C-alpha positions as CSV (number, residue, x, y, z in Angstrom):
1,M,-51.9,2.6,21.1
2,T,-53.0,6.2,21.4
3,S,-52.9,7.7,24.9
4,T,-55.8,9.9,26.2
5,P,-56.6,11.3,29.7
6,L,-58.3,8.8,32.0
7,D,-61.1,11.3,32.6
8,R,-62.3,10.6,29.1
9,R,-62.4,6.8,29.6
10,R,-64.9,4.4,31.0
11,L,-63.5,1.8,33.4
12,V,-64.8,-1.7,33.5
13,V,-64.0,-3.6,36.7
14,V,-63.6,-7.3,36.7
15,A,-63.0,-8.9,40.1
16,L,-61.0,-12.0,40.2
17,V,-61.6,-14.4,43.0
18,A,-59.1,-17.0,41.9
19,A,-55.4,-16.3,41.5
20,V,-54.7,-13.9,38.7
21,A,-52.0,-14.6,36.1
22,I,-51.1,-11.4,34.2
23,A,-49.4,-11.9,30.9
24,G,-45.7,-11.1,31.3
25,A,-46.1,-10.3,35.0
26,T,-43.8,-11.8,37.6
27,L,-45.1,-11.6,41.1
28,A,-42.2,-10.9,43.3
29,V,-42.7,-11.2,47.0
30,T,-40.1,-10.0,49.5
31,A,-40.4,-11.8,52.8
32,H,-39.9,-9.8,56.0
33,E,-39.6,-11.5,59.4
34,Q,-42.2,-10.5,61.9
35,T,-42.4,-11.4,65.6
36,D,-45.0,-14.1,66.3
37,T,-45.4,-15.0,62.7
38,H,-45.9,-18.7,62.1
39,T,-44.2,-20.2,59.1
40,D,-47.2,-22.2,58.0
41,E,-49.4,-19.1,58.1
42,L,-47.0,-17.1,55.8
43,N,-48.2,-19.1,52.9
44,G,-51.8,-17.7,53.3
45,S,-52.2,-14.8,50.8
46,F,-53.9,-11.5,51.5
47,T,-57.1,-11.3,49.5
48,V,-58.2,-8.3,47.2
49,S,-61.8,-7.1,46.8
50,N,-63.9,-4.1,45.8
51,L,-61.5,-2.7,43.2
52,T,-62.7,0.7,42.2
53,V,-61.6,3.7,40.3
54,S,-62.2,7.2,41.7
55,E,-64.7,9.5,40.0
56,D,-62.0,11.6,38.5
57,A,-60.2,8.5,37.4
58,D,-57.0,9.5,39.1
59,A,-56.9,6.7,41.8
60,L,-57.3,3.0,42.0
61,T,-58.5,1.6,45.4
62,A,-59.2,-1.9,46.8
63,N,-59.9,-3.7,50.1
64,V,-57.0,-5.9,51.3
65,T,-57.8,-8.6,53.9
66,N,-55.7,-10.9,56.0
67,P,-57.7,-14.1,56.1
68,T,-55.3,-15.9,58.3
69,D,-55.2,-16.4,62.1
70,A,-51.8,-14.6,62.5
71,P,-50.5,-11.1,61.8
72,A,-48.7,-10.8,58.5
73,I,-46.9,-8.4,56.2
74,Q,-47.3,-9.0,52.5
75,A,-46.5,-7.1,49.3
76,V,-49.4,-5.4,47.5
77,E,-48.7,-4.4,43.9
78,Y,-50.3,-2.1,41.4
79,R,-49.6,-3.2,37.8
80,A,-50.6,-1.7,34.4
81,D,-50.7,-4.3,31.5
82,G,-48.6,-6.6,33.8
83,A,-45.9,-4.0,34.3
84,L,-45.2,-3.2,37.9
85,V,-46.1,0.4,38.7
86,D,-46.0,0.5,42.5
87,R,-45.5,-2.0,45.3
88,R,-46.2,-1.5,49.0
89,H,-45.7,-3.8,52.0
90,W,-48.9,-4.0,54.0
91,A,-49.2,-5.2,57.6
92,L,-52.6,-6.6,58.7
93,N,-53.7,-8.4,61.9
94,P,-55.7,-11.6,61.6
95,G,-59.0,-11.1,59.9
96,E,-58.3,-7.3,59.4
97,T,-59.3,-5.5,56.2
98,E,-57.9,-2.1,55.1
99,Q,-58.3,0.0,52.0
100,I,-55.3,0.6,49.8
101,E,-55.0,3.3,47.2
102,F,-52.7,3.8,44.2
103,E,-52.4,6.9,42.0
104,I,-53.3,6.4,38.3
105,N,-50.9,8.3,36.0
106,D,-52.5,10.4,33.3
107,S,-50.3,8.7,30.7
108,V,-52.1,5.4,31.1
109,A,-53.6,4.6,27.7
110,N,-57.0,3.3,26.6
111,D,-57.5,-0.5,26.8
112,T,-54.9,-0.8,29.6
113,V,-55.4,-3.6,32.1
114,L,-54.9,-2.3,35.7
115,S,-54.6,-4.6,38.6
116,I,-54.0,-4.8,42.4
117,Q,-52.3,-8.1,43.4
118,T,-51.2,-9.9,46.4
119,M,-49.4,-13.3,46.6
120,T,-52.1,-15.4,45.2
121,D,-55.1,-13.1,44.8
122,G,-55.9,-9.9,43.0
123,A,-58.4,-7.8,41.0
124,V,-58.2,-6.2,37.6
125,T,-59.9,-3.4,35.5
126,T,-59.7,-2.8,31.8
127,T,-59.9,0.8,30.3
128,E,-62.0,1.2,27.2
129,S,-62.1,4.1,24.7
130,D,-65.0,6.6,25.0
131,D,-67.0,7.2,21.8
132,S,-66.7,10.9,22.3
133,D,-63.8,12.8,20.8
134,G,-63.6,15.0,23.9
135,T,-64.7,18.2,22.3
136,S,-67.8,20.5,22.8
137,S,-70.1,21.5,19.9
138,V,-73.2,23.6,19.4
139,Q,-75.7,24.0,16.5
140,F,-77.7,27.2,16.3
141,D,-80.0,27.6,13.2
142,D,-81.7,30.7,11.8
143,Q,-85.2,31.0,13.2
144,V,-88.2,33.2,13.9
145,T,-89.1,34.0,17.5
146,S,-91.6,36.0,19.5
147,G,-88.7,37.7,21.3
148,V,-88.9,35.8,24.6
149,G,-86.2,33.3,23.7
150,V,-84.7,31.0,21.1
151,T,-84.1,27.3,20.5
152,V,-80.6,25.8,20.2
153,Q,-80.8,22.8,17.9
154,N,-77.9,20.7,19.3
155,A,-75.2,20.9,21.9
156,T,-72.6,18.5,23.3
157,S,-69.9,18.7,25.9
158,P,-68.0,15.9,27.7
159,E,-67.8,18.0,30.9
160,A,-71.4,18.1,32.3
161,P,-72.9,20.1,33.7
162,Y,-72.3,23.0,31.4
163,Y,-74.1,26.0,30.1
164,I,-75.7,27.0,26.8
165,A,-75.8,30.8,26.6
166,V,-77.1,33.1,23.9
167,W,-75.4,36.4,23.3
168,S,-75.9,39.5,21.1
169,V,-73.1,40.2,18.7
170,N,-70.8,43.2,18.8
171,D,-71.3,44.9,15.4
172,T,-67.7,46.0,15.2
173,T,-65.8,43.0,16.4
174,G,-68.3,40.2,15.6
175,E,-67.7,38.8,19.1
176,P,-70.3,38.0,21.8
177,D,-71.3,41.2,23.4
178,T,-74.2,40.9,25.9
179,I,-75.5,37.7,27.4
180,L,-79.3,37.5,26.7
181,G,-80.0,34.2,28.5
182,A,-78.4,31.0,29.6
183,R,-79.5,27.4,30.6
184,E,-77.5,24.8,32.6
185,I,-77.3,21.4,31.0
186,S,-76.6,18.1,32.8
187,E,-76.5,15.7,29.8
188,S,-73.5,15.5,27.6
189,S,-75.6,15.7,24.5
190,V,-78.9,17.6,24.0
191,S,-81.2,18.7,21.2
192,D,-83.8,21.5,20.8
193,V,-82.9,23.4,23.9
194,P,-85.0,26.4,24.7
195,V,-83.1,29.4,26.1
196,L,-85.2,32.2,27.6
197,F,-84.0,35.8,27.5
198,D,-83.8,38.0,30.6
199,E,-85.4,40.8,28.5
200,D,-87.5,40.3,25.4
201,L,-85.8,40.8,22.1
202,T,-87.5,43.5,20.0
203,E,-85.4,43.6,16.8
204,D,-84.2,41.2,14.2
205,Q,-80.5,40.5,14.6
206,T,-77.7,37.9,14.5
207,L,-77.1,36.1,17.8
208,V,-74.4,33.7,19.1
209,A,-75.1,30.4,21.0
210,A,-72.1,29.4,23.1
211,V,-71.1,26.4,25.3
212,H,-69.6,27.5,28.6
213,P,-68.2,25.5,31.6
214,S,-70.3,25.6,34.8
215,D,-68.8,26.8,38.0
216,N,-71.1,25.9,40.9
217,G,-74.2,26.7,38.9
218,T,-72.8,29.8,37.2
219,P,-71.7,30.0,33.5
220,V,-68.0,30.7,33.1
221,T,-68.7,33.3,30.4
222,D,-65.1,34.2,29.7
223,E,-64.5,30.6,28.5
224,I,-66.2,29.5,25.3
225,L,-66.0,25.8,24.5
226,A,-68.0,26.0,21.3
227,S,-70.2,28.6,19.5
228,D,-72.4,29.1,16.5
229,T,-74.4,32.1,15.1
230,A,-77.9,32.4,13.7
231,N,-80.1,35.1,12.2
232,V,-83.1,35.6,14.5
233,T,-86.2,37.3,13.3
234,V,-88.7,38.7,15.8
235,E,-92.2,38.2,14.6
236,S,-93.7,41.5,15.8
237,A,-90.6,43.5,15.0
238,E,-91.3,46.6,12.8
239,E,-89.0,48.9,11.2
240,P,-88.0,51.6,13.7
241,T,-89.6,54.9,13.0
242,E,-87.7,58.1,13.1
243,P,-88.3,60.0,16.3
244,T,-90.5,63.0,15.7
245,E,-89.5,66.5,16.8
246,P,-91.3,67.6,19.9
247,T,-94.4,69.7,19.4
248,E,-94.1,73.4,20.4
249,P,-96.6,74.3,23.1
250,S,-99.7,76.0,21.7
251,V,-103.1,77.3,22.8
252,T,-106.2,78.5,21.0
253,F,-108.6,80.7,22.9
254,E,-111.7,81.9,21.0
255,D,-114.2,84.7,21.6
256,Q,-117.1,83.4,23.6
257,S,-120.0,84.1,25.9
258,S,-119.9,82.9,29.5
259,D,-122.0,83.0,32.6
260,G,-118.9,84.5,34.3
261,S,-117.9,81.4,36.3
262,S,-115.7,79.7,33.6
263,V,-114.5,79.7,30.0
264,S,-113.6,77.0,27.5
265,V,-110.2,76.9,25.8
266,A,-110.6,75.5,22.3
267,N,-107.2,73.7,22.0
268,V,-104.0,73.3,24.0
269,S,-100.9,71.1,23.5
270,N,-97.6,70.5,25.2
271,D,-95.3,67.5,24.9
272,E,-94.2,67.7,28.5
273,T,-97.1,66.5,30.7
274,P,-98.6,67.4,33.0
275,Y,-99.0,71.1,32.4
276,Y,-101.5,73.8,33.2
277,T,-104.0,75.8,31.1
278,A,-104.6,79.1,33.0
279,V,-106.8,82.1,32.3
280,W,-105.8,85.6,33.3
281,T,-107.2,89.1,33.2
282,I,-105.2,91.6,31.1
283,N,-103.4,94.7,32.4
284,E,-105.0,97.5,30.3
285,T,-101.7,99.5,30.3
286,T,-99.1,96.7,29.5
287,G,-101.4,94.2,27.8
288,E,-99.8,91.5,29.9
289,P,-101.5,88.9,32.1
290,E,-102.4,90.4,35.4
291,A,-104.7,88.4,37.7
292,L,-105.1,84.6,37.6
293,L,-108.7,83.7,37.4
294,G,-108.4,79.9,37.3
295,A,-106.2,77.0,36.0
296,T,-106.7,73.4,34.9
297,E,-104.0,70.7,34.9
298,S,-103.8,68.5,31.8
299,N,-102.1,65.1,31.4
300,E,-102.8,64.7,27.6
301,T,-100.3,66.0,25.1
302,D,-103.2,67.5,23.1
303,A,-106.5,68.5,24.6
304,S,-109.6,70.2,23.3
305,D,-112.4,72.2,24.9
306,V,-110.5,72.6,28.2
307,S,-112.9,74.1,30.8
308,V,-111.2,76.5,33.2
309,T,-113.3,77.4,36.2
310,F,-112.7,80.8,37.9
311,E,-112.0,81.2,41.6
312,E,-114.3,84.2,41.5
313,P,-116.9,84.9,38.8
314,I,-116.3,87.8,36.4
315,T,-119.2,90.2,36.0
316,E,-118.1,92.3,33.1
317,N,-117.4,91.8,29.4
318,Q,-113.6,91.8,28.9
319,T,-110.6,90.4,27.1
320,L,-108.9,87.5,28.8
321,V,-105.6,85.6,28.2
322,A,-105.3,81.8,28.1
323,A,-101.8,80.6,28.8
324,V,-99.9,77.3,29.0
325,H,-97.7,76.9,32.1
326,P,-95.4,74.1,33.3
327,S,-96.6,72.0,36.3
328,D,-94.4,71.8,39.4
329,N,-95.8,69.1,41.8
330,G,-99.4,70.0,41.0
331,T,-98.9,73.8,40.9
332,P,-98.8,76.0,37.8
333,V,-95.4,77.8,37.3
334,T,-97.1,81.1,36.6
335,D,-94.0,83.1,35.9
336,E,-93.2,80.8,32.9
337,I,-95.6,81.1,30.0
338,L,-95.0,78.5,27.2
339,A,-97.8,79.8,24.9
340,S,-100.7,82.2,25.1
341,D,-103.8,83.5,23.3
342,T,-106.4,86.2,23.9
343,A,-110.2,86.1,23.5
344,N,-113.1,88.6,24.1
345,V,-115.4,87.1,26.7
346,T,-119.0,88.3,27.0
347,V,-120.7,87.8,30.3
348,E,-124.3,86.9,29.4
349,S,-126.0,88.9,32.2
350,A,-123.6,91.8,32.1
351,E,-124.9,95.2,31.0
352,E,-123.0,98.1,29.7
353,P,-121.8,100.0,32.7
354,T,-123.6,103.4,33.1
355,E,-121.8,106.5,33.8
356,P,-122.0,107.4,37.5
357,T,-124.4,110.4,38.1
358,E,-123.4,113.4,40.0
359,P,-124.9,113.3,43.5
360,T,-128.2,115.3,43.7
361,E,-127.9,118.7,45.3
362,P,-130.2,119.2,48.3
363,S,-133.4,121.2,47.3
364,V,-136.8,122.0,48.6
365,T,-140.0,123.5,47.1
366,F,-142.5,125.0,49.5
367,E,-145.6,126.5,47.9
368,D,-148.2,128.9,49.3
369,Q,-151.1,127.0,50.7
370,S,-154.0,126.8,53.1
371,T,-154.0,124.6,56.2
372,E,-156.1,123.9,59.2
373,G,-153.0,124.8,61.2
374,S,-151.7,121.4,62.3
375,S,-149.5,120.6,59.3
376,V,-148.3,121.7,55.9
377,S,-147.3,120.0,52.6
378,V,-143.9,120.5,51.1
379,A,-144.2,120.1,47.4
380,N,-140.8,118.6,46.6
381,V,-137.6,117.7,48.5
382,S,-134.4,116.0,47.5
383,N,-131.0,115.1,48.9
384,G,-128.4,112.7,47.6
385,E,-127.5,111.5,51.1
386,T,-130.2,109.7,52.9
387,P,-131.7,109.7,55.4
388,Y,-132.4,113.4,56.0
389,F,-135.0,115.6,57.5
390,T,-137.6,118.0,56.0
391,A,-138.5,120.6,58.7
392,V,-140.9,123.6,58.8
393,W,-140.0,126.7,60.8
394,T,-141.6,130.1,61.7
395,I,-139.7,133.2,60.6
396,N,-138.1,135.9,62.7
397,E,-139.7,139.1,61.4
398,S,-136.6,141.1,62.2
399,S,-134.0,138.9,60.7
400,G,-136.1,136.9,58.2
401,E,-134.3,133.7,59.5
402,P,-136.0,130.5,60.8
403,A,-137.1,131.1,64.4
404,V,-139.1,128.2,65.9
405,L,-139.2,124.6,64.7
406,L,-142.8,123.6,64.1
407,G,-142.3,120.0,63.0
408,A,-139.9,117.7,61.0
409,I,-140.1,114.4,59.2
410,E,-137.3,112.0,58.3
411,L,-137.0,110.8,54.7
412,N,-135.1,107.8,53.1
413,E,-135.9,108.6,49.5
414,T,-133.5,110.7,47.5
415,D,-136.4,112.6,46.0
416,A,-139.8,113.0,47.6
417,S,-143.0,114.9,46.7
418,A,-146.0,116.2,48.7
419,V,-144.2,115.6,52.0
420,S,-146.6,116.2,54.9
421,V,-145.0,117.8,58.0
422,T,-147.0,117.7,61.1
423,F,-146.6,120.5,63.7
424,D,-145.8,119.9,67.3
425,Q,-148.2,122.8,68.1
426,T,-151.1,124.0,65.9
427,I,-150.6,127.5,64.4
428,T,-153.7,129.8,64.5
429,G,-152.7,132.7,62.3
430,D,-151.8,133.1,58.7
431,Q,-148.1,133.6,58.3
432,T,-145.0,132.9,56.2
433,L,-143.1,129.7,57.1
434,V,-139.8,128.2,56.0
435,A,-139.3,124.5,54.8
436,A,-135.7,123.4,55.2
437,V,-133.6,120.3,54.5
438,H,-131.4,119.1,57.4
439,P,-129.0,116.2,57.7
440,S,-130.0,113.3,60.0
441,E,-127.9,112.2,62.9
442,N,-129.1,109.0,64.5
443,G,-132.7,109.9,63.8
444,T,-132.5,113.5,64.9
445,P,-132.4,116.5,62.6
446,V,-129.2,118.6,62.7
447,T,-131.1,121.9,63.0
448,D,-128.1,124.1,62.9
449,E,-127.2,122.9,59.4
450,I,-129.6,123.8,56.7
451,L,-128.9,122.1,53.3
452,A,-131.7,123.9,51.4
453,S,-134.7,126.1,52.3
454,D,-137.8,127.7,50.8
455,T,-140.6,130.0,52.1
456,A,-144.3,129.9,51.6
457,N,-147.3,131.9,52.8
458,V,-149.5,129.7,54.8
459,T,-153.2,130.6,55.4
460,V,-155.0,129.1,58.3
461,E,-158.5,128.4,57.1
462,S,-160.2,129.3,60.3
463,G,-157.7,131.8,61.5
464,E,-157.8,135.5,62.0
465,E,-155.1,138.0,61.7
466,P,-152.6,137.0,64.3
467,S,-152.3,139.5,67.2
468,S,-148.8,138.4,67.8
469,L,-146.1,136.0,66.3
470,I,-144.2,133.3,68.0
471,V,-140.7,134.6,68.2
472,G,-137.7,132.3,68.8
473,A,-134.0,132.1,68.3
474,A,-133.0,132.7,64.7
475,A,-131.1,130.2,62.6
476,P,-129.2,131.2,59.5
477,L,-130.8,130.5,56.1
478,S,-128.7,128.8,53.6
């Protein structure tokens, strides 16, 4: 008879109520004297019940009862195929029941009759062979999958629970490399077991399905009880494409017209996003970017017609620079230019700048005239700095210089004609007068500063030859 471990056998228990006769077994009882034991009661045998084998099949237990009215000590024996394996002397009080346990040796073969016996009672069990050969197995067929998991066709293991795990394969050694997913199994034999992956499979490859022992709900991955390989095809898997070289940053900035508040950059590209497209003025001496007019952040690798709004509008036609800059937390890195291009920008409302004119020299034209004596007319007067005063004076006959201020008028025009100057006092005689240009200081003529002057003979229409002239302090003529 071939011997196999008891944990691979199924035990069938048969309780014997009557006396058990085991072939070839001789029940030997050794009597021991015991105080207060009656002779007629010693003939009453202990009874045996509830013969069981432990879950691990390493112990045989039974309940032993003293059915008599007196305490007693009797031999309790454990036999295998009738052969005595172990004997113990057991003391029980009247009516007392205790459990007795004997160790089952691993060498006990299949189809062995095991028994626990007393004087005239006992119970037996017979071991039977298990159909399993005690080995684990797994079947893993080639298959097509969406990448989320695979199906293991068959798996068996006498030691349940156990794990079915699916692994990638090391290309060099051919051994399991990385565990993709695992499932705990409680049945000794299973079919069509789905195993889901922790991460989706994206490429066709050969995988390994393996049977592992379970240790408190965790696969013992360093112990493989059985394994099988399969070629797994991922439905959506495509041939990997060669990585493309990163595109060099570039920008295209074309000549254009603008209202001065913004411009459009035709094309810009940069693989590292985000980045900035910025527009600058140009330093006329160095030709380098000078003042930042505006910048726009882009998140697309390639962008077209990028509008860049200026912080302050430009008012003149000029050449500008569009540049690509890295982005640093939402700010353009202006000292790093990845690409640049220039364009002539025409401001729609801008006109060609005129050359600045030289400031007008002060001048005055005072022509001979007739008057009723209360005012005169100065033909023309001009001064680049306004306001200013046009004043009319009498003349000192001795020095020929202005003598008495007759009247003055403030002007705000650079050039004026036919300027009427009203006198503070009417003149009554014909005489020569002086018209002079004076600066204005808070609405008052600066009479001691003459910017320009001219004389004229003034005839008073109703006047006669003056008998005397008004004489006053002289002021120098310019």
